TORROVO-686725 format. One record per residue (C-alpha): residue number from 1; residue in three letters; chain; y, z, x. Coordinates in steps of 0.25 Angstrom, whole numbers, padded with zeros to 4 digits, m for minus. Layout:
NUTI  resi  resn  chain      y      z      x
NUTI   NUM   Ala      A      Y      Z      X
...
//
This chain:
NUTI  resi  resn  chain      y      z      x
NUTI     1   Unk      A  m0091   0178  m0017
NUTI     2   Unk      A  m0100   0167  m0007
NUTI     3   Unk      A  m0095   0152  m0006
NUTI     4   Unk      A  m0105   0142  m0003
NUTI     5   Unk      A  m0103   0131   0006
NUTI     6   Unk      A  m0101   0121  m0004
NUTI     7   Unk      A  m0091   0131  m0011
NUTI     8   Unk      A  m0081   0132   0003
NUTI     9   Unk      A  m0083   0117   0004
NUTI    10   Unk      A  m0078   0114  m0010
NUTI    11   Unk      A  m0066   0123  m0009
NUTI    12   Unk      A  m0062   0117   0004
NUTI    13   Unk      A  m0062   0105  m0003
NUTI    14   Unk      A  m0055   0109  m0014
NUTI    15   Unk      A  m0044   0115  m0006
NUTI    16   Unk      A  m0042   0103   0002
NUTI    17   Unk      A  m0042   0095  m0010
NUTI    18   Unk      A  m0030   0102  m0015
NUTI    19   Unk      A  m0022   0102  m0003
NUTI    20   Unk      A  m0022   0087  m0002
NUTI    21   Unk      A  m0019   0088  m0018
NUTI    22   Unk      A  m0008   0098  m0016
NUTI    23   Unk      A  m0003   0090  m0003
NUTI    24   Unk      A  m0003   0076  m0011
NUTI    25   Unk      A   0007   0080  m0023
NUTI    26   Unk      A   0015   0086  m0011
NUTI    27   Unk      A   0016   0073  m0005
NUTI    28   Unk      A   0017   0066  m0018
NUTI    29   Unk      A   0028   0074  m0024
NUTI    30   Unk      A   0035   0073  m0009
NUTI    31   Unk      A   0037   0057  m0014
NUTI    32   Unk      A   0047   0062  m0025
NUTI    33   Unk      A   0058   0068  m0015
NUTI    34   Unk      A   0052   0059  m0002
NUTI    35   Unk      A   0059   0044  m0006
NUTI    36   Unk      A   0073   0050  m0011
NUTI    37   Unk      A   0084   0044  m0004
NUTI    38   Unk      A   0076   0036   0005
NUTI    39   Unk      A   0081   0022  m0001
NUTI    40   Unk      A   0095   0024   0004
NUTI    41   Unk      A   0093   0013   0016
NUTI    42   Unk      A   0103   0005   0020
NUTI    43   Unk      A   0095  m0007   0025
NUTI    44   Unk      A   0090  m0021   0021
NUTI    45   Unk      A   0073  m0020   0019
NUTI    46   Unk      A   0073  m0028   0031
NUTI    47   Unk      A   0079  m0019   0040
NUTI    48   Unk      A   0072  m0007   0035
NUTI    49   Unk      A   0060   0000   0044
NUTI    50   Unk      A   0046   0000   0037
NUTI    51   Unk      A   0049   0017   0034
NUTI    52   Unk      A   0063   0014   0028
NUTI    53   Unk      A   0058   0004   0017
NUTI    54   Unk      A   0048   0013   0014
NUTI    55   Unk      A   0056   0025   0012
NUTI    56   Unk      A   0067   0015   0003
NUTI    57   Unk      A   0054   0009  m0004
NUTI    58   Unk      A   0050   0021  m0008
NUTI    59   Unk      A   0062   0026  m0012
NUTI    60   Unk      A   0067   0016  m0019
NUTI    61   Unk      A   0061   0021  m0033
NUTI    62   Unk      A   0059   0036  m0037
NUTI    63   Unk      A   0047   0033  m0047
NUTI    64   Unk      A   0041   0025  m0035
NUTI    65   Unk      A   0040   0038  m0027
NUTI    66   Unk      A   0036   0046  m0039
NUTI    67   Unk      A   0024   0037  m0040
NUTI    68   Unk      A   0022   0036  m0025
NUTI    69   Unk      A   0021   0050  m0026
NUTI    70   Unk      A   0012   0051  m0037
NUTI    71   Unk      A   0001   0043  m0030
//
């Protein structure tokens, strides 16, 4: 089987595309478990750091984490 240069480039592009697709699915699926328990912060909003506020905001609603993972 002889592959032309065009065939090799097409195979390479498809392989890279599938790697990106699989990585995006893994990243999106990780959002479902990433924010569990993060809302248990005993501080007021003014006392939180930016990172703590972000974690508390994202973990407030399970449906928000699912939507975020879907996008």
